KEDO-34581 format. One line per 3 residues: number of its first residue (from 1); for each residue x, y, z of N, C-alpha, C, O, CB. Coordinates in Angstrom, 3 decimals, decimal comma. Glycine has a CB too. Example, Ala and Ser with C-alpha at 12.3 -4.5 7.8 and 13.67 -1.06 7.14 Angstrom:
2
1) 13,190 -5,690 7,800 12,300 -4,500 7,800 13,200 -3,300 7,800 14,236 -3,319 8,465 11,308 -4,473 9,046  12,850 -2,250 7,080 13,670 -1,060 7,140 12,900 0,030 7,870 13,409 1,138 8,039 14,084 -0,598 5,725;
***
This chain:
153
1) -130,958 -107,560 83,028 -130,801 -107,896 84,437 -130,744 -106,600 85,244 -130,058 -105,648 84,871 -129,521 -108,760 84,671  -131,471 -106,584 86,346 -131,506 -105,404 87,198 -130,234 -105,238 88,013 -129,445 -106,169 88,176 -132,692 -105,473 88,120  -130,058 -104,023 88,521 -128,858 -103,701 89,290 -128,758 -104,541 90,559 -127,666 -104,973 90,930 -128,846 -102,223 89,646;
4) -129,882 -104,775 91,227 -129,824 -105,539 92,479 -129,504 -107,008 92,214 -128,786 -107,632 92,995 -131,154 -105,420 93,240  -130,025 -107,564 91,129 -129,680 -108,951 90,788 -128,188 -109,039 90,470 -127,499 -109,953 90,924 -130,530 -109,459 89,579  -127,701 -108,083 89,688 -126,272 -108,055 89,340 -125,434 -107,941 90,615 -124,402 -108,602 90,737 -125,956 -106,871 88,373;
7) -125,866 -107,117 91,553 -125,142 -106,956 92,816 -125,132 -108,257 93,606 -124,114 -108,622 94,193 -125,769 -105,834 93,657  -126,257 -108,954 93,622 -126,314 -110,238 94,328 -125,390 -111,262 93,682 -124,740 -112,039 94,381 -127,751 -110,773 94,352  -125,325 -111,269 92,364 -124,422 -112,194 91,677 -122,964 -111,862 91,987 -122,151 -112,763 92,191 -124,663 -112,152 90,159;
10) -122,638 -110,590 92,023 -121,276 -110,182 92,393 -120,973 -110,578 93,836 -119,891 -111,083 94,136 -121,095 -108,656 92,210  -121,934 -110,345 94,721 -121,747 -110,718 96,126 -121,547 -112,223 96,253 -120,697 -112,665 97,026 -122,953 -110,265 96,976  -122,310 -113,016 95,513 -122,138 -114,464 95,538 -120,723 -114,838 95,105 -120,089 -115,695 95,721 -123,175 -115,149 94,630;
13) -120,235 -114,204 94,062 -118,880 -114,507 93,590 -117,839 -114,134 94,638 -116,865 -114,863 94,829 -118,591 -113,767 92,278  -118,032 -113,009 95,319 -117,089 -112,626 96,382 -117,182 -113,598 97,561 -116,161 -113,975 98,135 -117,367 -111,178 96,862  -118,403 -114,003 97,923 -118,556 -114,954 99,024 -117,929 -116,299 98,667 -117,341 -116,955 99,526 -120,042 -115,137 99,375;
16) -118,049 -116,708 97,423 -117,408 -117,939 96,953 -115,899 -117,823 97,141 -115,261 -118,728 97,679 -117,757 -118,217 95,458  -115,338 -116,713 96,696 -113,901 -116,492 96,822 -113,488 -116,474 98,292 -112,455 -117,037 98,653 -113,495 -115,177 96,138  -114,281 -115,838 99,131 -113,990 -115,785 100,569 -114,021 -117,188 101,160 -113,150 -117,555 101,949 -115,001 -114,869 101,303;
19) -115,018 -117,966 100,782 -115,197 -119,324 101,295 -113,999 -120,206 100,953 -113,591 -121,039 101,762 -116,481 -119,941 100,732  -113,440 -120,029 99,769 -112,334 -120,871 99,310 -110,990 -120,402 99,858 -110,197 -121,214 100,335 -112,289 -120,890 97,791  -110,729 -119,091 99,791 -109,384 -118,590 100,090 -109,240 -117,852 101,424 -108,120 -117,670 101,900 -108,957 -117,685 99,001;
22) -110,345 -117,425 102,033 -110,355 -116,672 103,298 -109,429 -115,451 103,301 -108,634 -115,281 104,225 -109,961 -117,588 104,429  -109,527 -114,603 102,273 -108,737 -113,361 102,324 -109,363 -112,411 103,345 -110,461 -112,663 103,841 -108,660 -112,681 100,910  -108,671 -111,337 103,652 -109,309 -110,311 104,466 -110,413 -109,685 103,618 -110,405 -109,806 102,393 -108,271 -109,228 104,962;
25) -111,334 -109,034 104,256 -112,424 -108,400 103,520 -111,866 -107,339 102,564 -112,336 -107,203 101,435 -113,448 -107,767 104,500  -110,863 -106,592 103,027 -110,263 -105,559 102,179 -109,637 -106,187 100,935 -109,837 -105,692 99,826 -109,200 -104,757 102,966  -108,883 -107,271 101,109 -108,267 -107,956 99,968 -109,335 -108,506 99,022 -109,204 -108,418 97,801 -107,350 -109,098 100,456;
28) -110,375 -109,063 99,595 -111,449 -109,643 98,806 -112,103 -108,601 97,898 -112,230 -108,803 96,691 -112,492 -110,268 99,723  -112,509 -107,498 98,493 -113,200 -106,451 97,743 -112,256 -105,827 96,713 -112,641 -105,604 95,565 -113,745 -105,366 98,701  -111,037 -105,553 97,126 -110,066 -104,938 96,216 -109,752 -105,857 95,032 -109,712 -105,402 93,888 -108,773 -104,595 96,973;
31) -109,534 -107,119 95,294 -109,230 -108,071 94,229 -110,414 -108,245 93,303 -110,256 -108,242 92,082 -108,824 -109,416 94,813  -111,597 -108,395 93,872 -112,772 -108,636 93,041 -113,023 -107,469 92,091 -113,147 -107,667 90,883 -114,002 -108,874 93,918  -113,098 -106,267 92,628 -113,422 -105,113 91,785 -112,221 -104,660 90,963 -112,388 -104,092 89,884 -113,926 -103,957 92,645;
34) -111,026 -104,904 91,458 -109,836 -104,459 90,744 -109,419 -105,365 89,609 -108,900 -104,898 88,595 -108,714 -104,330 91,689  -109,643 -106,663 89,771 -109,128 -107,614 88,794 -110,203 -108,428 88,087 -109,982 -108,900 86,971 -108,182 -108,537 89,462  -111,349 -108,600 88,709 -112,297 -109,571 88,184 -113,580 -108,990 87,623 -114,172 -109,586 86,724 -112,638 -110,520 89,236;
37) -114,029 -107,851 88,119 -115,357 -107,387 87,712 -115,412 -105,871 87,621 -114,656 -105,151 88,273 -116,417 -107,886 88,687  -116,332 -105,422 86,790 -116,654 -104,006 86,689 -118,161 -103,877 86,854 -118,928 -104,740 86,428 -116,166 -103,392 85,323  -118,566 -102,780 87,482 -120,001 -102,563 87,654 -120,241 -101,111 88,015 -119,331 -100,392 88,428 -120,587 -103,503 88,742;
40) -121,481 -100,700 87,851 -121,894 -99,353 88,233 -121,765 -99,197 89,751 -121,755 -100,181 90,491 -123,354 -99,066 87,769  -121,669 -97,972 90,187 -121,458 -97,683 91,611 -122,555 -98,276 92,500 -122,249 -98,813 93,564 -121,386 -96,179 91,829  -123,835 -98,192 92,084 -124,912 -98,723 92,923 -124,800 -100,242 93,057 -125,110 -100,797 94,112 -126,285 -98,343 92,340;
43) -124,365 -100,905 92,006 -124,159 -102,356 92,049 -123,022 -102,686 93,012 -123,140 -103,587 93,843 -123,851 -102,914 90,632  -121,935 -101,958 92,892 -120,772 -102,200 93,762 -121,134 -101,994 95,234 -120,767 -102,797 96,091 -119,604 -101,268 93,372  -121,855 -100,911 95,515 -122,208 -100,611 96,909 -123,086 -101,703 97,511 -122,823 -102,166 98,621 -122,926 -99,262 96,998;
46) -124,132 -102,122 96,787 -125,026 -103,150 97,315 -124,309 -104,499 97,408 -124,504 -105,232 98,377 -126,282 -103,273 96,433  -123,488 -104,831 96,422 -122,727 -106,088 96,465 -121,780 -106,104 97,665 -121,681 -107,110 98,367 -121,929 -106,285 95,153  -121,091 -104,999 97,895 -120,184 -104,922 99,041 -120,941 -105,033 100,357 -120,498 -105,711 101,284 -119,393 -103,617 99,004;
49) -122,090 -104,359 100,431 -122,921 -104,416 101,645 -123,357 -105,856 101,932 -123,274 -106,317 103,071 -124,167 -103,499 101,496  -123,821 -106,561 100,900 -124,240 -107,957 101,075 -123,065 -108,846 101,477 -123,189 -109,689 102,365 -124,876 -108,486 99,784  -121,938 -108,651 100,823 -120,768 -109,486 101,091 -120,253 -109,270 102,511 -120,105 -110,221 103,278 -119,657 -109,188 100,078;
52) -119,988 -108,033 102,847 -119,427 -107,721 104,165 -120,421 -108,091 105,268 -120,030 -108,660 106,287 -119,056 -106,220 104,257  -121,693 -107,774 105,072 -122,710 -108,114 106,073 -122,824 -109,616 106,276 -122,920 -110,088 107,409 -124,063 -107,549 105,664  -122,812 -110,360 105,190 -122,902 -111,824 105,302 -121,701 -112,373 106,046 -121,852 -113,228 106,918 -123,003 -112,477 103,909;
55) -120,510 -111,895 105,716 -119,297 -112,373 106,401 -119,329 -111,982 107,870 -119,020 -112,801 108,735 -118,025 -111,804 105,728  -119,701 -110,738 108,162 -119,737 -110,270 109,556 -120,724 -111,044 110,420 -120,512 -111,179 111,625 -120,089 -108,803 109,595  -121,795 -111,552 109,827 -122,840 -112,252 110,583 -122,867 -113,754 110,285 -123,879 -114,412 110,529 -124,202 -111,644 110,270;
58) -121,772 -114,296 109,764 -121,775 -115,673 109,281 -122,110 -116,702 110,371 -122,817 -117,671 110,093 -120,432 -115,995 108,684  -121,624 -116,515 111,586 -121,925 -117,487 112,645 -123,429 -117,536 112,923 -124,013 -118,616 113,013 -121,155 -117,132 113,939  -124,042 -116,377 113,057 -125,486 -116,292 113,300 -126,267 -116,889 112,122 -127,229 -117,632 112,319 -125,910 -114,818 113,533;
61) -125,854 -116,564 110,927 -126,522 -117,057 109,715 -126,381 -118,568 109,613 -127,360 -119,274 109,373 -125,941 -116,380 108,454  -125,162 -119,062 109,794 -124,929 -120,510 109,695 -125,732 -121,282 110,739 -126,185 -122,395 110,473 -123,438 -120,821 109,856  -125,907 -120,704 111,910 -126,710 -121,374 112,943 -128,165 -121,496 112,498 -128,787 -122,538 112,703 -126,627 -120,606 114,280;
64) -128,701 -120,466 111,905 -130,088 -120,533 111,395 -130,208 -121,573 110,286 -131,201 -122,298 110,223 -130,546 -119,147 110,869  -129,224 -121,651 109,425 -129,226 -122,656 108,359 -129,102 -124,051 108,964 -129,813 -124,973 108,564 -128,072 -122,396 107,352  -128,201 -124,198 109,923 -127,987 -125,501 110,585 -129,280 -126,035 111,204 -129,549 -127,235 111,144 -126,904 -125,375 111,674;
67) -130,065 -125,158 111,789 -131,320 -125,574 112,419 -132,313 -126,145 111,411 -133,204 -126,909 111,783 -131,949 -124,400 113,146  -132,167 -125,781 110,149 -133,104 -126,216 109,114 -132,527 -127,210 108,115 -133,187 -127,542 107,130 -133,603 -125,031 108,377  -131,324 -127,685 108,345 -130,714 -128,678 107,450 -130,300 -129,883 108,280 -129,128 -130,051 108,614 -129,483 -128,079 106,681;
70) -131,269 -130,707 108,604 -131,051 -131,803 109,535 -129,957 -132,772 109,095 -129,134 -133,184 109,912 -132,325 -132,552 109,726  -129,939 -133,135 107,832 -128,989 -134,151 107,387 -127,885 -133,582 106,509 -127,227 -134,326 105,781 -129,713 -135,235 106,642  -127,679 -132,284 106,569 -126,659 -131,640 105,756 -125,775 -130,785 106,639 -126,251 -129,867 107,307 -127,293 -130,792 104,640;
73) -124,497 -131,086 106,639 -123,549 -130,182 107,290 -123,246 -129,070 106,297 -123,104 -129,323 105,101 -122,230 -130,934 107,742  -123,148 -127,867 106,779 -122,911 -126,717 105,909 -121,631 -126,903 105,102 -121,580 -126,559 103,922 -122,832 -125,425 106,735  -120,611 -127,442 105,732 -119,337 -127,638 105,039 -119,451 -128,621 103,878 -118,617 -128,591 102,973 -118,287 -128,127 106,015;
76) -120,457 -129,489 103,879 -120,622 -130,470 102,810 -121,506 -129,970 101,674 -121,596 -130,619 100,631 -121,199 -131,740 103,371  -122,152 -128,838 101,859 -122,997 -128,271 100,804 -122,106 -127,735 99,688 -120,947 -127,389 99,919 -123,918 -127,142 101,367  -122,651 -127,670 98,488 -121,944 -127,020 97,390 -121,660 -125,574 97,782 -122,494 -124,925 98,412 -122,769 -127,090 96,066;
79) -120,507 -125,078 97,418 -120,102 -123,725 97,826 -121,104 -122,677 97,338 -121,454 -121,765 98,088 -118,697 -123,401 97,285  -121,559 -122,794 96,115 -122,534 -121,829 95,593 -123,811 -121,876 96,420 -124,348 -120,834 96,795 -122,847 -122,112 94,105  -124,297 -123,073 96,704 -125,560 -123,220 97,429 -125,468 -122,645 98,835 -126,352 -121,900 99,258 -125,964 -124,689 97,496;
82) -124,417 -122,979 99,557 -124,325 -122,485 100,940 -124,180 -120,970 100,977 -124,682 -120,325 101,897 -123,141 -123,139 101,666  -123,499 -120,393 99,988 -123,347 -118,938 99,998 -124,592 -118,215 99,526 -124,855 -117,094 99,963 -122,183 -118,538 99,139  -125,362 -118,829 98,647 -126,684 -118,267 98,310 -127,588 -118,284 99,535 -128,291 -117,311 99,806 -127,344 -119,060 97,146;
85) -127,570 -119,391 100,277 -128,351 -119,466 101,511 -127,909 -118,391 102,494 -128,740 -117,678 103,059 -128,216 -120,856 102,152  -126,606 -118,275 102,695 -126,083 -117,282 103,638 -126,511 -115,868 103,253 -126,954 -115,090 104,098 -124,555 -117,365 103,704  -126,372 -115,548 101,977 -126,701 -114,200 101,523 -128,195 -113,909 101,699 -128,562 -112,821 102,142 -126,295 -114,021 100,053;
88) -129,046 -114,857 101,360 -130,493 -114,655 101,513 -130,869 -114,516 102,990 -131,692 -113,671 103,342 -131,275 -115,827 100,873  -130,273 -115,336 103,853 -130,574 -115,230 105,292 -130,068 -113,896 105,832 -130,715 -113,287 106,685 -129,932 -116,410 106,082  -128,924 -113,442 105,344 -128,456 -112,105 105,730 -129,511 -111,061 105,354 -129,826 -110,175 106,149 -127,092 -111,776 105,046;
91) -130,050 -111,170 104,144 -131,083 -110,215 103,728 -132,315 -110,323 104,623 -132,906 -109,304 104,979 -131,475 -110,452 102,257  -132,709 -111,534 104,989 -133,855 -111,719 105,896 -133,627 -110,942 107,191 -134,508 -110,223 107,661 -134,078 -113,230 106,205  -132,436 -111,096 107,754 -132,157 -110,583 109,092 -131,754 -109,112 109,133 -132,044 -108,413 110,103 -131,082 -111,396 109,711;
94) -131,081 -108,639 108,072 -130,444 -107,322 108,173 -130,768 -106,361 107,028 -130,235 -105,252 106,992 -128,972 -107,499 108,245  -131,615 -106,757 106,108 -132,011 -105,884 105,005 -133,534 -105,757 105,033 -134,225 -106,341 104,197 -131,506 -106,443 103,618  -134,041 -105,014 105,970 -135,492 -104,957 106,173 -136,233 -104,376 104,967 -137,437 -104,593 104,829 -135,806 -104,131 107,407;
97) -135,545 -103,651 104,099 -136,203 -103,098 102,911 -136,478 -104,177 101,862 -137,319 -103,987 100,983 -135,343 -101,989 102,302  -135,780 -105,295 101,949 -135,979 -106,382 100,989 -137,003 -107,357 101,551 -136,742 -107,985 102,577 -134,638 -107,111 100,675  -138,158 -107,503 100,914 -139,123 -108,513 101,376 -138,484 -109,905 101,316 -137,730 -110,212 100,392 -140,428 -108,472 100,513;
100) -138,791 -110,729 102,299 -138,208 -112,073 102,357 -138,509 -112,879 101,094 -137,660 -113,635 100,621 -138,730 -112,820 103,582  -139,701 -112,720 100,554 -140,066 -113,440 99,334 -139,170 -113,033 98,169 -138,803 -113,867 97,341 -141,536 -113,185 98,982  -138,825 -111,764 98,108 -137,926 -111,289 97,048 -136,541 -111,905 97,228 -135,925 -112,337 96,254 -137,834 -109,735 97,054;
103) -136,048 -111,947 98,465 -134,736 -112,544 98,716 -134,725 -114,015 98,294 -133,743 -114,489 97,723 -134,357 -112,412 100,207  -135,806 -114,732 98,572 -135,903 -116,145 98,166 -135,918 -116,246 96,647 -135,164 -117,031 96,073 -137,178 -116,810 98,764  -136,764 -115,464 95,993 -136,853 -115,527 94,533 -135,530 -115,178 93,867 -135,147 -115,813 92,885 -137,941 -114,592 94,032;
106) -134,838 -114,193 94,379 -133,531 -113,823 93,831 -132,536 -114,971 94,003 -131,792 -115,292 93,076 -132,997 -112,543 94,516  -132,522 -115,585 95,180 -131,615 -116,714 95,417 -131,903 -117,851 94,438 -130,979 -118,482 93,925 -131,746 -117,218 96,871  -133,173 -118,108 94,185 -133,547 -119,186 93,260 -133,140 -118,867 91,828 -132,644 -119,738 91,113 -135,050 -119,438 93,323;
109) -133,346 -117,625 91,409 -132,947 -117,238 90,045 -131,435 -117,335 89,869 -130,951 -117,787 88,831 -133,420 -115,806 89,730  -130,708 -116,917 90,871 -129,242 -116,995 90,787 -128,792 -118,457 90,834 -127,843 -118,837 90,147 -128,580 -116,188 91,942  -129,468 -119,271 91,639 -129,138 -120,705 91,689 -129,345 -121,357 90,325 -128,551 -122,198 89,905 -129,997 -121,424 92,752;
112) -130,410 -120,966 89,642 -130,654 -121,520 88,302 -129,505 -121,208 87,346 -129,222 -121,975 86,426 -131,966 -120,970 87,731  -128,860 -120,090 87,575 -127,766 -119,683 86,692 -126,425 -120,287 87,099 -125,619 -120,638 86,236 -127,655 -118,176 86,675  -126,174 -120,413 88,418 -124,846 -120,781 88,892 -124,746 -122,164 89,532 -123,643 -122,614 89,843 -124,392 -119,775 89,864;
115) -125,869 -122,844 89,736 -125,819 -124,134 90,422 -126,559 -125,190 89,609 -126,810 -125,012 88,417 -126,425 -124,023 91,838  -126,899 -126,280 90,264 -127,568 -127,393 89,595 -129,077 -127,234 89,670 -129,585 -126,413 90,435 -127,145 -128,728 90,215  -129,787 -128,012 88,883 -131,254 -127,931 88,897 -131,818 -128,388 90,240 -132,849 -127,880 90,681 -131,849 -128,782 87,762;
118) -131,155 -129,339 90,894 -131,630 -129,802 92,206 -131,448 -128,726 93,281 -132,158 -128,716 94,287 -130,886 -131,084 92,619  -130,509 -127,842 93,062 -130,198 -126,830 94,079 -131,379 -125,910 94,352 -131,569 -125,476 95,489 -128,999 -126,004 93,645  -132,175 -125,606 93,333 -133,274 -124,659 93,556 -134,280 -125,206 94,563 -134,755 -124,458 95,417 -133,981 -124,340 92,232;
121) -134,614 -126,487 94,485 -135,553 -127,070 95,454 -134,946 -127,072 96,852 -135,617 -126,742 97,829 -135,942 -128,507 95,042  -133,678 -127,446 96,939 -132,959 -127,487 98,215 -132,944 -126,099 98,859 -133,299 -125,946 100,027 -131,513 -128,002 98,010  -132,534 -125,096 98,091 -132,441 -123,725 98,592 -133,824 -123,192 98,955 -133,994 -122,570 100,004 -131,775 -122,812 97,547;
124) -134,800 -123,428 98,101 -136,158 -122,958 98,368 -136,699 -123,541 99,667 -137,275 -122,817 100,479 -137,083 -123,318 97,207  -136,519 -124,837 99,868 -137,025 -125,480 101,084 -136,416 -124,907 102,348 -137,125 -124,644 103,320 -136,762 -126,959 101,032  -135,110 -124,714 102,341 -134,427 -124,198 103,532 -134,813 -122,740 103,783 -135,126 -122,367 104,914 -132,894 -124,325 103,376;
127) -134,793 -121,924 102,742 -135,126 -120,507 102,930 -136,580 -120,320 103,349 -136,883 -119,460 104,176 -134,855 -119,725 101,647  -137,470 -121,113 102,786 -138,873 -121,011 103,171 -139,058 -121,379 104,646 -139,831 -120,733 105,353 -139,739 -121,918 102,280  -138,359 -122,401 105,106 -138,449 -122,803 106,516 -137,889 -121,713 107,433 -138,480 -121,420 108,473 -137,692 -124,128 106,748;
130) -136,769 -121,118 107,062 -136,183 -120,048 107,876 -137,110 -118,829 107,875 -137,280 -118,181 108,908 -134,771 -119,659 107,343  -137,700 -118,519 106,739 -138,658 -117,404 106,651 -139,822 -117,651 107,607 -140,225 -116,747 108,340 -139,181 -117,232 105,190  -140,367 -118,875 107,603 -141,478 -119,203 108,518 -141,031 -119,080 109,973 -141,779 -118,566 110,806 -142,006 -120,638 108,245;
133) -139,824 -119,544 110,288 -139,299 -119,412 111,651 -139,268 -117,949 112,080 -139,711 -117,606 113,176 -137,888 -120,021 111,749  -138,748 -117,102 111,219 -138,636 -115,676 111,542 -140,002 -115,026 111,689 -140,212 -114,211 112,587 -137,833 -114,950 110,469  -140,932 -115,384 110,811 -142,287 -114,831 110,904 -142,986 -115,322 112,158 -143,723 -114,569 112,794 -143,110 -115,205 109,666;
136) -142,764 -116,569 112,516 -143,349 -117,134 113,737 -142,781 -116,429 114,971 -143,523 -116,076 115,887 -143,081 -118,661 113,816  -141,464 -116,227 114,988 -140,836 -115,523 116,109 -141,345 -114,096 116,205 -141,581 -113,594 117,304 -139,310 -115,528 115,962  -141,517 -113,437 115,067 -142,017 -112,065 115,042 -143,434 -112,000 115,602 -143,757 -111,097 116,374 -141,983 -111,505 113,611;
139) -144,276 -112,950 115,218 -145,650 -112,996 115,719 -145,654 -113,256 117,221 -146,426 -112,640 117,956 -146,465 -114,082 114,983  -144,797 -114,164 117,681 -144,726 -114,450 119,120 -144,277 -113,224 119,890 -144,812 -112,937 120,960 -143,774 -115,620 119,395  -143,287 -112,486 119,356 -142,815 -111,282 120,035 -143,926 -110,232 120,102 -144,092 -109,572 121,128 -141,579 -110,709 119,316;
142) -144,679 -110,077 119,024 -145,778 -109,119 119,021 -146,846 -109,519 120,025 -147,376 -108,671 120,742 -146,385 -109,003 117,623  -147,161 -110,797 120,080 -148,163 -111,292 121,014 -147,700 -111,072 122,448 -148,471 -110,626 123,298 -148,450 -112,781 120,764  -146,440 -111,386 122,711 -145,894 -111,217 124,055 -145,873 -109,748 124,443 -146,304 -109,389 125,539 -144,484 -111,808 124,143;
145) -145,374 -108,893 123,551 -145,309 -107,478 123,901 -146,714 -106,888 124,003 -146,954 -106,001 124,822 -144,474 -106,702 122,865  -147,636 -107,368 123,182 -149,012 -106,899 123,244 -149,664 -107,262 124,565 -150,403 -106,461 125,136 -149,816 -107,472 122,096  -149,393 -108,474 125,058 -149,998 -108,871 126,323 -149,381 -108,108 127,486 -150,056 -107,828 128,476 -149,845 -110,374 126,539;
148) -148,078 -107,765 127,367 -147,457 -106,969 128,413 -148,064 -105,567 128,456 -148,293 -105,017 129,533 -145,942 -106,890 128,194  -148,321 -104,998 127,289 -148,951 -103,680 127,236 -150,354 -103,755 127,815 -150,772 -102,872 128,563 -148,992 -103,147 125,788  -151,083 -104,814 127,466 -152,445 -104,998 127,937 -152,473 -105,122 129,452 -153,339 -104,540 130,105 -153,075 -106,230 127,290;
151) -151,525 -105,881 130,022 -151,483 -106,055 131,464 -151,139 -104,756 132,183 -151,596 -104,515 133,300 -150,481 -107,128 131,827  -150,327 -103,919 131,531 -149,888 -102,690 132,174 -150,994 -101,641 132,241 -150,913 -100,718 133,052 -148,697 -102,129 131,443  -152,020 -101,763 131,407 -153,062 -100,723 131,393 -154,158 -100,987 132,364 -155,099 -100,200 132,461 -153,647 -100,587 130,037;
***
């Protein structure tokens, strides 16, 4: 298993713990690395970045998920599934070095390990829809800014 996959799995476990107990971020990170897990420094850094970033942007992330889950309230989703979705959407929005397809594939591989077989289809469908939304918005912004540049010349 690669370092980034291991980091994502650690981040998922921290997000799960946060979702259940709502500790402070400092308590969460300290407890996880101090009592529950060991990992190389690069794994710890990326896992912490994913965890803290996802928590810091949770309202924005949950809104994007809500827009694509018509008959599912986020609170009713399995904890693993909703946190995999949150983490992948965080990567879409704030980890520009990670291709969106990679974030989706990683979420699916981790879901296969930590969730149910039905979860992979559910997660894939939602993440693919959010990816299309973001790509569509990006294309619209480019078109709009391109036409503004064209008009200005």
